[in-house]
FIMITI-264833 format. One line per field, with one value per residue (C-alpha): x, y, z; residue number from 1. Coordinates in nm, 2 decimals. Each point is the difference from the previous one (the first is absolute). Layout:
<rs>
u: X, ...
v: Y, ...
w: Z, ...
k: NUM, ...
</rs>
This chain:
<rs>
u: 14.07, -0.13, 0.05, 0.09, -0.26, 0.27, 0.01, -0.36, -0.02, 0.26, -0.18, -0.32, 0.16, 0.15, -0.34, -0.17, 0.25, 0.01, -0.40, 0.02, -0.11, 0.11, 0.15, 0.13, 0.20, -0.27, -0.26, 0.20, 0.03, -0.37, -0.08, 0.26, -0.13, -0.36, 0.15, 0.17, -0.29, 0.21, 0.09, 0.23, 0.22, 0.00, 0.05, 0.34, 0.13, -0.07, 0.16, 0.30, -0.22, -0.16, -0.36, -0.23, -0.16, -0.32, 0.14, 0.19, -0.34, -0.19, 0.29, -0.04, -0.38, -0.01, 0.27, -0.20, -0.31, 0.17, 0.14, -0.35, -0.04, -0.21, 0.08, 0.22, -0.29, -0.22, 0.23, 0.08, -0.38, 0.11, 0.14, 0.13, -0.20, 0.04, 0.22, -0.30, -0.03, -0.28, -0.11, -0.06, -0.13, -0.08, -0.33, 0.14, 0.25, 0.34, 0.06, 0.25, 0.24, -0.18, -0.32, 0.19, 0.00, -0.39, 0.03, 0.25, -0.26, -0.29, 0.17, 0.09, -0.35, -0.15, 0.24, -0.28, -0.25, 0.01, -0.24, -0.01, -0.24, 0.18, -0.15, 0.26, -0.20, 0.15, 0.18, 0.17, 0.22, -0.09, 0.37, -0.11, -0.25, 0.25, 0.26, -0.22, -0.15, 0.38, 0.06, -0.32, -0.11, -0.35, -0.07, -0.32, 0.04, -0.24, 0.15, -0.21, 0.06, -0.21, 0.21, -0.10, 0.36, 0.18, -0.23, 0.10, 0.36, -0.10, -0.16, 0.30, 0.20, -0.26, 0.04, 0.39, 0.01, -0.26, -0.22, -0.31, -0.14, 0.02, -0.04, -0.27, 0.05, -0.28, -0.07, -0.06, -0.02, 0.21, -0.18, -0.35, -0.15, 0.11, -0.19, -0.27, 0.15, 0.34, 0.06, 0.18, 0.34, 0.29, 0.20, -0.02, 0.32, 0.01, 0.23, -0.22, 0.06, 0.17, 0.15, -0.14, -0.17, 0.21, 0.31, -0.02, 0.14, 0.31, 0.09, 0.28, -0.12, 0.04, -0.30, -0.20, 0.01, -0.02, -0.15, -0.38, -0.14, -0.29, 0.24, 0.17, -0.24, -0.12, -0.18, 0.08, 0.17, 0.08, -0.22, -0.33, 0.04, 0.10, -0.35, -0.21, 0.16, -0.02, -0.35, -0.16, 0.21, 0.04, -0.30, 0.17, 0.23, -0.08, 0.02, 0.37, 0.07, 0.31, 0.00, 0.36, 0.09, 0.32, 0.01, 0.18, 0.28, -0.16, -0.33, 0.05, -0.14, -0.29, -0.09, 0.02, -0.25, -0.22, 0.04, -0.07, -0.32, -0.14, 0.04, 0.31, 0.25, 0.35, 0.11, 0.37, 0.24, 0.29, 0.29, 0.15, 0.36, 0.09, -0.20, -0.31, -0.35, -0.11, -0.26, -0.27, -0.23, -0.29, -0.23, -0.39, -0.13, -0.25, -0.39, 0.00, 0.32, -0.03
v: 12.51, -0.25, -0.41, -0.28, -0.31, -0.18, 0.28, 0.01, -0.38, 0.01, 0.28, -0.21, -0.30, 0.19, 0.15, -0.34, -0.20, 0.29, -0.01, -0.41, -0.13, -0.35, -0.03, 0.38, -0.08, -0.20, 0.28, 0.29, -0.13, -0.06, 0.33, 0.19, -0.19, 0.13, 0.33, 0.00, -0.15, -0.28, -0.39, -0.10, -0.13, 0.36, 0.15, -0.18, 0.13, 0.36, -0.04, 0.28, 0.23, 0.29, -0.01, 0.26, 0.20, -0.15, -0.34, 0.13, 0.13, -0.33, -0.19, 0.19, -0.02, -0.38, -0.06, 0.18, -0.18, -0.32, 0.12, 0.08, -0.37, 0.00, -0.34, 0.00, -0.16, 0.27, 0.25, -0.18, -0.08, -0.35, -0.33, -0.34, -0.31, -0.34, 0.20, 0.21, 0.35, 0.11, 0.35, 0.08, 0.30, 0.03, -0.13, -0.37, -0.21, -0.01, -0.35, -0.21, -0.29, -0.19, -0.02, -0.14, -0.34, 0.04, 0.02, -0.27, -0.23, 0.13, -0.09, -0.36, -0.07, 0.14, -0.19, -0.24, 0.26, 0.10, 0.29, 0.12, 0.23, 0.19, 0.26, 0.23, 0.08, 0.28, 0.08, 0.35, 0.08, -0.30, -0.12, -0.37, -0.01, 0.17, -0.26, -0.30, 0.17, 0.05, -0.37, -0.14, 0.17, -0.20, 0.09, 0.21, 0.25, 0.18, 0.29, 0.06, 0.26, 0.23, 0.28, 0.22, 0.17, -0.34, -0.11, 0.28, -0.07, -0.37, 0.14, 0.14, -0.26, -0.24, 0.27, 0.02, -0.36, -0.04, -0.24, 0.20, -0.30, -0.24, 0.18, 0.18, 0.24, 0.04, 0.10, -0.26, -0.05, -0.29, 0.01, -0.03, -0.24, 0.02, 0.18, -0.18, -0.22, -0.02, -0.40, -0.26, 0.10, -0.23, 0.18, 0.28, 0.16, 0.24, 0.21, 0.15, 0.23, -0.22, 0.25, -0.01, 0.32, 0.07, -0.07, 0.28, 0.29, -0.23, -0.02, 0.18, 0.37, -0.07, -0.25, 0.15, 0.35, -0.08, -0.32, 0.00, -0.12, -0.18, -0.21, -0.11, -0.03, -0.36, 0.06, -0.10, -0.31, 0.06, -0.27, 0.17, 0.01, -0.37, -0.10, 0.19, -0.07, -0.38, 0.04, 0.25, -0.06, -0.38, 0.00, 0.17, -0.30, -0.29, -0.34, -0.07, 0.37, 0.12, 0.27, 0.15, 0.27, 0.17, 0.01, 0.16, -0.17, -0.25, 0.00, -0.29, -0.27, 0.17, 0.09, -0.37, -0.09, 0.28, -0.18, -0.34, 0.14, 0.15, -0.33, 0.02, -0.28, -0.05, 0.28, 0.11, 0.29, 0.14, 0.17, 0.35, 0.10, -0.03, -0.31, 0.14, -0.17, 0.30, -0.17, -0.24, -0.18, -0.26, -0.14, 0.02, -0.35, -0.12, 0.01, -0.37, -0.04, -0.04
w: 10.02, -0.23, 0.12, -0.22, 0.03, 0.20, 0.24, 0.06, 0.02, 0.27, 0.17, -0.01, 0.12, 0.32, 0.07, -0.01, 0.22, 0.26, -0.01, 0.06, -0.33, -0.02, -0.37, -0.04, -0.32, -0.18, 0.10, -0.10, -0.34, -0.08, 0.15, -0.23, -0.29, 0.09, 0.04, -0.32, -0.19, -0.13, 0.04, 0.25, -0.31, -0.14, 0.34, 0.00, -0.32, 0.14, 0.32, -0.06, -0.21, 0.17, 0.10, -0.09, 0.30, -0.03, 0.04, 0.32, 0.14, -0.06, 0.15, 0.33, 0.02, -0.10, 0.28, 0.24, -0.10, 0.06, 0.35, 0.11, 0.00, -0.37, -0.15, -0.30, -0.20, 0.06, -0.10, -0.32, -0.06, -0.11, 0.15, -0.15, 0.06, -0.13, -0.29, -0.08, 0.04, 0.27, 0.02, 0.36, 0.24, 0.35, -0.04, -0.07, 0.17, -0.14, -0.17, 0.20, -0.09, 0.24, -0.20, -0.30, 0.22, -0.06, -0.37, -0.02, 0.16, -0.17, -0.34, 0.12, 0.11, -0.31, -0.26, -0.09, -0.09, -0.36, 0.05, 0.36, 0.14, 0.28, 0.26, 0.18, 0.31, 0.20, -0.32, 0.09, -0.27, -0.20, 0.02, 0.07, -0.26, -0.27, 0.07, -0.03, -0.32, -0.13, 0.03, -0.09, -0.34, 0.01, 0.35, 0.06, 0.30, 0.22, 0.23, 0.30, 0.29, 0.22, -0.05, -0.27, -0.02, 0.01, -0.30, -0.18, 0.02, -0.09, -0.31, -0.10, 0.04, -0.20, -0.27, 0.02, -0.06, -0.25, 0.18, -0.09, -0.22, 0.27, 0.33, 0.21, 0.27, 0.25, 0.38, 0.24, 0.35, 0.16, 0.29, -0.16, -0.23, -0.34, -0.26, -0.23, -0.27, 0.13, -0.04, -0.17, 0.07, -0.01, 0.24, 0.29, 0.08, 0.29, 0.18, 0.26, 0.28, 0.27, 0.26, 0.33, 0.08, 0.33, -0.20, -0.25, 0.15, 0.11, -0.39, -0.17, -0.09, -0.36, 0.05, 0.25, -0.10, -0.39, -0.09, 0.01, 0.34, -0.18, -0.15, 0.31, 0.29, 0.01, 0.32, 0.37, -0.08, -0.34, -0.15, -0.08, -0.36, -0.03, 0.20, -0.22, -0.33, 0.09, 0.14, -0.27, -0.30, -0.03, -0.23, -0.27, -0.06, -0.22, 0.17, 0.01, 0.00, 0.18, 0.28, 0.05, 0.27, 0.11, 0.37, 0.28, 0.19, 0.25, -0.18, -0.23, 0.26, 0.08, -0.39, -0.05, 0.26, -0.14, -0.34, 0.13, 0.22, -0.33, -0.22, -0.18, -0.06, -0.12, 0.22, 0.01, 0.07, -0.19, 0.19, -0.10, -0.05, 0.38, 0.05, 0.13, -0.08, -0.23, -0.20, 0.07, -0.24, -0.05, -0.23, 0.03, 0.05, -0.28, 0.13, 0.03, 0.21, 0.37
k: 1, 2, 3, 4, 5, 6, 7, 8, 9, 10, 11, 12, 13, 14, 15, 16, 17, 18, 19, 20, 21, 22, 23, 24, 25, 26, 27, 28, 29, 30, 31, 32, 33, 34, 35, 36, 37, 38, 39, 40, 41, 42, 43, 44, 45, 46, 47, 48, 49, 50, 51, 52, 53, 54, 55, 56, 57, 58, 59, 60, 61, 62, 63, 64, 65, 66, 67, 68, 69, 70, 71, 72, 73, 74, 75, 76, 77, 78, 79, 80, 81, 82, 83, 84, 85, 86, 87, 88, 89, 90, 91, 92, 93, 94, 95, 96, 97, 98, 99, 100, 101, 102, 103, 104, 105, 106, 107, 108, 109, 110, 111, 112, 113, 114, 115, 116, 117, 118, 119, 120, 121, 122, 123, 124, 125, 126, 127, 128, 129, 130, 131, 132, 133, 134, 135, 136, 137, 138, 139, 140, 141, 142, 143, 144, 145, 146, 147, 148, 149, 150, 151, 152, 153, 154, 155, 156, 157, 158, 159, 160, 161, 162, 163, 164, 165, 166, 167, 168, 169, 170, 171, 172, 173, 174, 175, 176, 177, 178, 179, 180, 181, 182, 183, 184, 185, 186, 187, 188, 189, 190, 191, 192, 193, 194, 195, 196, 197, 198, 199, 200, 201, 202, 203, 204, 205, 206, 207, 208, 209, 210, 211, 212, 213, 214, 215, 216, 217, 218, 219, 220, 221, 222, 223, 224, 225, 226, 227, 228, 229, 230, 231, 232, 233, 234, 235, 236, 237, 238, 239, 240, 241, 242, 243, 244, 245, 246, 247, 248, 249, 250, 251, 252, 253, 254, 255, 256, 257, 258, 259, 260, 261, 262, 263, 264, 265, 266, 267, 268, 269, 270, 271, 272, 273, 274, 275, 276, 277, 278, 279, 280, 281, 282, 283, 284, 285, 286, 287, 288, 289, 290
</rs>
């Protein structure tokens, strides 16, 4: 028997609630809009119309995928970050609101640079570089990651946002020395893997079972990438160039110490929406500074 869109929505919401989904109403609407191949606004206008069989079948399958802990962002194939549409799949992390604090601080630190050259290291989907480029139309961005699959997603986002004339996407290992001729950047921005290896199995299933371990695992103490980037990649920055990182909860003080030990000054932190020191930054000292 045919069902209305509203009846499908109510069924989906019930299944999601029973499955422990935190916001079943929101997710049911999003999934049903995907099944109906329409926008959320268009879906509301259809609520009391009968849905075609293909929509009902799609709604059941999408709901089942979500109940298997597949993240909504991967089901949709996209997510919003800093007001920008970002394409995603399981080869990249899902952009998170905490990382928007990193973009906010980076833009503040770049306010006096007219045509900044920015390196987005461990770029994943490229969401940080895309957000910076969207607010700084004169910026030139290099997107770098070790994962070929992640770089494929980053290239799609570069194309989606028409950044091809002022960006390059390339493979580079943050745990090794930078490629030749990587130099003269005004800012190195990095959201590296920072979860301690032993803690990954304790993460929510939607993270540990779906998001790429390569982008999560920061080594035994979670700090492996910070040490390597500050040791090996400092050379790519100009004098007074800025290194800015997202960090995990409780890591800020140690990363500040690493910045100081590697010749950075004017260091500081920025808080996320719940008051955690989420961003750490510093400025590379000029060669004649002590």
